[in-house]
C-alpha positions as a LaTeX table, in Angstrom:
\begin{tabular}{lrrr}
\hline
Residue & $x$ (\AA) & $y$ (\AA) & $z$ (\AA) \\
\hline
Met1 & $-3.56$ & $-10.70$ & $-4.05$ \\
Leu2 & $-5.23$ & $-7.41$ & $-4.88$ \\
Lys3 & $-3.68$ & $-3.96$ & $-5.24$ \\
Leu4 & $-4.60$ & $-0.34$ & $-5.81$ \\
Ala5 & $-3.22$ & 0.67 & $-9.19$ \\
Ala6 & $-2.68$ & 4.28 & $-8.08$ \\
Leu7 & $-0.46$ & 3.16 & $-5.18$ \\
Asp8 & 1.51 & 0.63 & $-7.19$ \\
Arg9 & 4.52 & 2.90 & $-7.63$ \\
Pro10 & 8.26 & 3.07 & $-6.93$ \\
Gly11 & 9.01 & 3.68 & $-3.28$ \\
Leu12 & 5.91 & 1.93 & $-1.96$ \\
Thr13 & 4.92 & $-1.72$ & $-1.56$ \\
His14 & 1.37 & $-2.77$ & $-0.74$ \\
Gly15 & $-1.15$ & $-5.55$ & $-1.25$ \\
Phe16 & $-4.38$ & $-7.10$ & 0.00 \\
Ser17 & $-4.38$ & $-10.85$ & 0.55 \\
Thr18 & $-7.07$ & $-13.17$ & $-0.79$ \\
Ala19 & $-8.23$ & $-16.61$ & 0.32 \\
Asp20 & $-5.48$ & $-18.25$ & $-1.74$ \\
Leu21 & $-2.95$ & $-17.04$ & 0.82 \\
Gly22 & $-4.94$ & $-18.36$ & 3.79 \\
Asn23 & $-6.61$ & $-16.92$ & 6.88 \\
Met24 & $-4.78$ & $-13.84$ & 8.13 \\
Arg25 & $-6.38$ & $-13.97$ & 11.58 \\
Arg26 & $-4.00$ & $-13.91$ & 14.54 \\
Asp27 & $-3.52$ & $-17.37$ & 16.00 \\
Gly28 & $-3.57$ & $-16.98$ & 19.77 \\
Gly29 & $-0.33$ & $-15.29$ & 20.80 \\
Glu30 & 1.38 & $-15.92$ & 17.47 \\
Leu31 & 1.67 & $-12.76$ & 15.41 \\
Leu32 & 3.65 & $-14.15$ & 12.50 \\
Thr33 & 1.46 & $-17.06$ & 11.45 \\
Pro34 & 2.39 & $-19.12$ & 8.36 \\
Pro35 & $-0.18$ & $-17.33$ & 6.13 \\
Arg36 & 1.06 & $-13.93$ & 7.29 \\
Arg37 & 4.64 & $-14.97$ & 6.63 \\
Ala38 & 3.70 & $-16.23$ & 3.16 \\
Phe39 & 1.90 & $-12.96$ & 2.38 \\
Ala40 & 4.93 & $-10.86$ & 3.30 \\
Thr41 & 7.22 & $-13.11$ & 1.28 \\
Glu42 & 4.90 & $-12.89$ & $-1.72$ \\
Leu43 & 5.25 & $-9.09$ & $-1.61$ \\
Gly44 & 9.04 & $-9.29$ & $-1.28$ \\
Leu45 & 8.98 & $-8.05$ & 2.32 \\
Asp46 & 10.96 & $-9.37$ & 5.28 \\
Pro47 & 8.50 & $-11.25$ & 7.54 \\
Arg48 & 10.67 & $-10.36$ & 10.54 \\
Cys49 & 10.12 & $-6.67$ & 9.95 \\
Ile50 & 6.37 & $-6.16$ & 10.40 \\
Ala51 & 4.50 & $-3.77$ & 12.69 \\
Phe52 & 1.16 & $-5.36$ & 13.60 \\
Met53 & $-1.89$ & $-3.29$ & 14.42 \\
Gly54 & $-4.09$ & $-4.23$ & 17.37 \\
Ala55 & $-7.25$ & $-3.04$ & 15.56 \\
Val56 & $-9.75$ & $-2.46$ & 18.37 \\
His57 & $-12.35$ & $-0.46$ & 16.38 \\
Gly58 & $-11.18$ & 2.91 & 17.62 \\
Ala59 & $-9.34$ & 5.90 & 16.18 \\
Asp60 & $-5.98$ & 5.97 & 17.99 \\
Val61 & $-2.81$ & 6.16 & 15.88 \\
Ala62 & 0.72 & 5.01 & 16.72 \\
His63 & 4.06 & 5.81 & 15.08 \\
Ala64 & 5.73 & 2.53 & 14.17 \\
Asp65 & 9.54 & 2.49 & 14.37 \\
Arg66 & 10.07 & $-1.20$ & 15.11 \\
Pro67 & 8.58 & $-4.61$ & 14.37 \\
Gly68 & 6.07 & $-6.11$ & 16.79 \\
Leu69 & 2.57 & $-5.50$ & 18.10 \\
Phe70 & 1.12 & $-2.02$ & 18.52 \\
Asp71 & $-1.92$ & $-2.88$ & 20.59 \\
Asn72 & $-5.05$ & $-0.77$ & 21.13 \\
Val73 & $-4.63$ & 1.29 & 17.94 \\
Asp74 & $-6.42$ & 1.30 & 14.60 \\
Ala75 & $-3.82$ & 3.18 & 12.58 \\
Leu76 & $-0.05$ & 3.09 & 12.15 \\
Val77 & 2.31 & 5.58 & 10.53 \\
Thr78 & 5.96 & 5.02 & 9.66 \\
Asp79 & 8.89 & 6.73 & 7.97 \\
Arg80 & 11.13 & 3.67 & 8.26 \\
Pro81 & 11.88 & 1.97 & 4.91 \\
Gly82 & 11.32 & $-1.77$ & 4.96 \\
Leu83 & 9.10 & $-1.76$ & 8.04 \\
Ala84 & 5.77 & $-3.17$ & 6.87 \\
Leu85 & 2.50 & $-2.07$ & 8.45 \\
Phe86 & $-0.04$ & $-4.87$ & 8.88 \\
Ala87 & $-3.76$ & $-5.03$ & 9.68 \\
Ser88 & $-6.45$ & $-7.66$ & 9.11 \\
Phe89 & $-10.04$ & $-7.18$ & 7.96 \\
Ala90 & $-13.33$ & $-8.97$ & 7.34 \\
Asp91 & $-15.62$ & $-6.15$ & 6.08 \\
Cys92 & $-13.92$ & $-3.06$ & 7.56 \\
Phe93 & $-11.90$ & $-0.86$ & 5.22 \\
Pro94 & $-8.12$ & $-0.52$ & 4.89 \\
Ile95 & $-7.14$ & 3.14 & 4.44 \\
Leu96 & $-3.65$ & 3.72 & 2.99 \\
Val97 & $-1.87$ & 7.07 & 2.76 \\
Tyr98 & 1.52 & 7.92 & 1.26 \\
Asp99 & 3.61 & 11.07 & 1.05 \\
Gly100 & 6.29 & 10.63 & $-1.61$ \\
Lys101 & 8.00 & 13.92 & $-0.69$ \\
Arg102 & 8.55 & 13.23 & 3.01 \\
Arg103 & 8.61 & 9.43 & 2.57 \\
Val104 & 5.88 & 8.67 & 5.09 \\
Ala105 & 3.21 & 5.98 & 4.86 \\
Gly106 & 0.21 & 5.11 & 7.00 \\
Leu107 & $-2.42$ & 2.39 & 7.30 \\
Ala108 & $-5.75$ & 2.46 & 9.13 \\
His109 & $-8.44$ & $-0.09$ & 9.99 \\
Ala110 & $-11.83$ & 1.60 & 9.54 \\
Gly111 & $-15.00$ & $-0.08$ & 10.70 \\
Trp112 & $-18.08$ & 1.93 & 11.50 \\
Arg113 & $-16.91$ & 2.78 & 15.01 \\
Gly114 & $-13.48$ & 3.91 & 13.86 \\
Thr115 & $-14.98$ & 5.85 & 10.98 \\
Ala116 & $-17.46$ & 7.60 & 13.28 \\
Ala117 & $-14.58$ & 8.43 & 15.63 \\
Gly118 & $-12.50$ & 9.95 & 12.81 \\
Val119 & $-9.74$ & 7.40 & 12.26 \\
Ala120 & $-9.07$ & 8.70 & 8.72 \\
Thr121 & $-8.64$ & 12.24 & 10.05 \\
Gly122 & $-6.29$ & 11.00 & 12.75 \\
Leu123 & $-4.25$ & 9.06 & 10.22 \\
Val124 & $-3.74$ & 12.14 & 8.04 \\
Lys125 & $-2.71$ & 14.29 & 11.00 \\
Ala126 & $-0.31$ & 11.66 & 12.29 \\
Thr127 & 1.70 & 11.66 & 9.06 \\
Gly128 & 2.73 & 15.28 & 9.72 \\
Ser129 & 2.40 & 15.85 & 5.98 \\
Asp130 & 0.79 & 18.61 & 4.01 \\
Pro131 & $-2.48$ & 16.83 & 3.09 \\
Gln132 & $-2.10$ & 18.05 & $-0.50$ \\
Asp133 & 1.06 & 15.93 & $-0.76$ \\
Leu134 & $-0.72$ & 12.75 & 0.27 \\
Ile135 & $-2.13$ & 10.11 & $-2.01$ \\
Ala136 & $-4.71$ & 7.82 & $-0.41$ \\
Gly137 & $-6.42$ & 4.55 & $-1.15$ \\
Leu138 & $-9.38$ & 2.65 & 0.24 \\
Gly139 & $-9.00$ & $-1.11$ & $-0.06$ \\
Pro140 & $-11.68$ & $-3.80$ & $-0.19$ \\
Gly141 & $-14.56$ & $-3.56$ & 2.28 \\
Ile142 & $-18.30$ & $-4.03$ & 2.51 \\
Cys143 & $-20.06$ & $-1.78$ & 0.03 \\
Gly144 & $-22.95$ & 0.60 & 0.56 \\
Arg145 & $-25.37$ & $-1.80$ & $-1.16$ \\
Cys146 & $-24.63$ & $-4.57$ & 1.33 \\
Tyr147 & $-23.93$ & $-2.91$ & 4.67 \\
Gln148 & $-27.27$ & $-2.87$ & 6.44 \\
Val149 & $-27.26$ & $-1.24$ & 9.88 \\
Gly150 & $-29.73$ & $-0.13$ & 12.51 \\
Glu151 & $-30.64$ & 3.38 & 13.56 \\
Asp152 & $-28.11$ & 3.21 & 16.41 \\
Val153 & $-25.26$ & 2.95 & 13.88 \\
Ala154 & $-26.76$ & 5.04 & 11.08 \\
Gly155 & $-27.36$ & 7.91 & 13.51 \\
Ser156 & $-23.59$ & 8.41 & 13.79 \\
Phe157 & $-23.35$ & 9.37 & 10.11 \\
Pro158 & $-24.69$ & 12.14 & 7.86 \\
Asp159 & $-27.50$ & 11.59 & 5.36 \\
Glu160 & $-25.03$ & 11.74 & 2.46 \\
Val161 & $-23.60$ & 8.31 & 3.31 \\
Arg162 & $-26.72$ & 6.48 & 4.49 \\
Thr163 & $-29.88$ & 5.38 & 2.67 \\
Pro164 & $-33.15$ & 4.03 & 4.13 \\
Asp165 & $-33.60$ & 0.45 & 2.97 \\
Gly166 & $-37.40$ & 0.55 & 3.17 \\
Asp167 & $-37.42$ & $-2.05$ & 5.94 \\
Gly168 & $-36.80$ & 0.21 & 8.90 \\
Arg169 & $-33.02$ & $-0.06$ & 8.60 \\
Trp170 & $-30.26$ & 1.75 & 6.71 \\
Leu171 & $-27.63$ & 1.04 & 4.09 \\
Leu172 & $-24.34$ & 2.66 & 5.12 \\
Asp173 & $-21.57$ & 3.56 & 2.66 \\
Leu174 & $-18.42$ & 3.39 & 4.77 \\
Ala175 & $-16.12$ & 3.91 & 1.80 \\
Glu176 & $-17.80$ & 7.20 & 0.98 \\
Ala177 & $-17.81$ & 8.23 & 4.64 \\
Asn178 & $-14.04$ & 7.75 & 4.81 \\
Arg179 & $-13.47$ & 9.39 & 1.42 \\
Arg180 & $-15.31$ & 12.49 & 2.65 \\
Gln181 & $-13.30$ & 12.42 & 5.86 \\
Leu182 & $-10.06$ & 12.42 & 3.88 \\
Ile183 & $-11.29$ & 15.36 & 1.78 \\
Asp184 & $-12.29$ & 17.26 & 4.92 \\
Ala185 & $-8.77$ & 16.59 & 6.25 \\
Gly186 & $-7.37$ & 18.46 & 3.24 \\
Leu187 & $-6.63$ & 15.78 & 0.63 \\
Asp188 & $-7.15$ & 16.50 & $-3.04$ \\
Pro189 & $-10.21$ & 14.42 & $-4.06$ \\
Thr190 & $-8.43$ & 13.38 & $-7.28$ \\
Arg191 & $-5.70$ & 11.76 & $-5.16$ \\
Ile192 & $-8.10$ & 9.51 & $-3.24$ \\
His193 & $-8.59$ & 6.13 & $-4.91$ \\
Val194 & $-11.21$ & 3.50 & $-4.03$ \\
Gln195 & $-10.37$ & $-0.12$ & $-4.85$ \\
Gly196 & $-14.06$ & $-0.97$ & $-5.03$ \\
Val197 & $-14.23$ & $-4.70$ & $-4.32$ \\
Cys198 & $-17.02$ & $-5.55$ & $-1.86$ \\
Thr199 & $-16.03$ & $-8.17$ & 0.70 \\
Lys200 & $-19.57$ & $-9.50$ & 1.04 \\
Glu201 & $-19.91$ & $-9.93$ & $-2.73$ \\
Ala202 & $-16.41$ & $-11.27$ & $-3.47$ \\
Pro203 & $-15.93$ & $-14.97$ & $-2.62$ \\
Glu204 & $-12.15$ & $-14.59$ & $-2.64$ \\
Leu205 & $-12.32$ & $-12.29$ & 0.40 \\
Pro206 & $-13.57$ & $-13.05$ & 3.93 \\
Ser207 & $-16.74$ & $-11.27$ & 5.05 \\
His208 & $-18.15$ & $-11.36$ & 8.56 \\
Arg209 & $-21.57$ & $-10.44$ & 7.17 \\
Arg210 & $-21.51$ & $-13.25$ & 4.60 \\
Asn211 & $-19.87$ & $-15.91$ & 6.75 \\
Pro212 & $-18.94$ & $-15.08$ & 10.38 \\
Asp213 & $-16.28$ & $-17.78$ & 10.67 \\
Gly214 & $-13.47$ & $-15.58$ & 11.97 \\
Ala215 & $-11.53$ & $-15.54$ & 8.70 \\
Arg216 & $-9.60$ & $-12.38$ & 7.81 \\
Phe217 & $-7.76$ & $-10.91$ & 4.85 \\
Ala218 & $-4.86$ & $-8.54$ & 5.41 \\
Cys219 & $-3.19$ & $-5.45$ & 4.09 \\
Leu220 & 0.57 & $-4.89$ & 4.10 \\
Leu221 & 2.06 & $-1.47$ & 3.38 \\
Ala222 & 5.75 & $-0.57$ & 3.40 \\
Leu223 & 8.13 & 2.11 & 2.20 \\
Ala224 & 10.60 & 0.57 & $-0.20$ \\
\hline
\end{tabular}
């Protein structure tokens, strides 16, 4: 699995699965599939104590205080130790936040729609923390060199995070868009860490742009 070095600290458990742990896509009505169970076990987490995110490409946030499915949201926040937050991805970005003073953690699923709608801002607000106390991380996702979009998508973002590709389309840097959103929400830029692996370029991670086969990787985040 992959991790963010800056978030690998006492009091917090996190990780990003790779292909070696299997496809993290939901299997019909089964939330706790064998690969998801194996991922939690690998991180030393209780597979029975996971809050699953619906991830519908929006910006709504829920407070997780129990295991189970939190449908129709793209971000979860918890202050319950041992309750793991879970979301799956295939080019979208995991956004992780942690307040070591108040012992609050949050996880968001940020595709272009969620980013344009302000999911990172909503995640920060939902923690109830002073933004200066938060440390944040952006996990693997499709990089700004690889994410080609049309004018309909690019028009939702400022020039600072989009570049004309010379072919009538745009290259969109979602990581930078979310980093700027976190800064605008009050976070110290030095406390925002970007993992940097591009899903389209990394064969060990699923990518819808590279291979639209429905495969997903996952992020788990829990207060220890």
